[in-house]
N, C-alpha and C positions, 0 to 999 in steps of 0.2 A: 504494499499498500505507500503510495507516495504522499510528500508531506501534506499538500493539501486536500487530499481526501483523509488525512489524519485529522486534520483541522475540521473538515465539514462533520467526521466522526464525533469528533470533542464536543463541536457546537452542539451537535443534535442530542449529545447525551446528557450537555450542560444545559440544554433548553435554551441556548443562547443565539442570536442571531449575528449575520456579518455585521450588521451596522454596529452592535453591541459589541464585537469584537474589534473593530475599529477604535471604539470610543476607548475601551480599556487597553489596547497595544500601543494607540497612537499612529498605525498605521493608516493610510489614507483608505476609504473604502472602494475607491476607484481601484486602487491598487489589488486590495484584496480580492474584487470580483473580477478584475483583469486576469489576475494570475489562477485564479481557482477555474475558470473558463477556459485557459491555456494550459493548463494544470504545469506551469512552469517553476524552473528552479527559484526559490525566494532570494533575495537578497540576504545577507548574513543578519544585517542589522534590523530586518523587518523579522525574518525567523526568531532572533533573540527576544525582540519585544514580544511578539505573538508567544514565545515557550511561556515567558514572564507573567504574560495577562492570563493565559490558562492554569500557572502553576505545573506546567509538565516539563519534564528534559528535552532540552533542545535535539538530543540522541533519538528519544521515541518520536518526536515529529519527523524528524530526517530519515529515520527507519536505516541507520546506516550499518551497513552488509558486517562490516568487521564487531561491531557489536551485537548483530543479531543472534548467534550463537549463543552468547553469556545471558540474554535477556529473552531468550525465546520462550520458555517455561512462564515466566512473569506477564510478558507479552500475550501468551496464549490464554493464562490465566485472568488479565484483564479483559480480553476481549470477550471470554465468558462474562464475566461477571455483568459487562456492558448487556450483553443478549438478554441475561436473565433481567437485570433493569428494566431492559425495554419492553420484555415479555410480562412483568408483574407490576410493571409502573403503575397501570390503573387501579391494582388491588390495593398498593399500598397508599395512595392517595386517600382512598375511600377508609382504608383504616386510619389515616391519619386525622379523617373528621370524624372520628368517632370520639365518645369522651375517655380518659385514661381507663376509668373502670371498663368499658366497653372494649375499649384495646386488649388490655391484661384478659377477659373474659374470651376474646377471639384468638389470642396467643394460646391459651390455656387448652380451647379445643383442639387447635392445630398441634400442639405439641401432643395430645390425647391420639390423636388419629395417628400420628407418627410414630407412636410406641406399639399401636394395633398394627401396623403395619410390619414391625419386626418380628 
């Protein structure tokens, strides 16, 4: 996955827009839009600003091949966590809308179901 695909994935995961990324990073929105459309290599300063704005490593965003083997397991785990979040996002939001007592009840029920499954 290239730099800008990772950026789009991060934005999706965080529920941010390109405009918000531009504001947080100081990289002009026109630069972000054009780079995403062209899937071009970012300027070093833009890549650094974006990585800091998203609070992720520059190595992760650049998907550097020499670091890929070292971080492959953690990247796969992170990717899996993102997919789980996307899958259960609406359920989590619904749970957050409940009172604390109701949340505890739902969690207890889920734990009981998981125990029966064993």
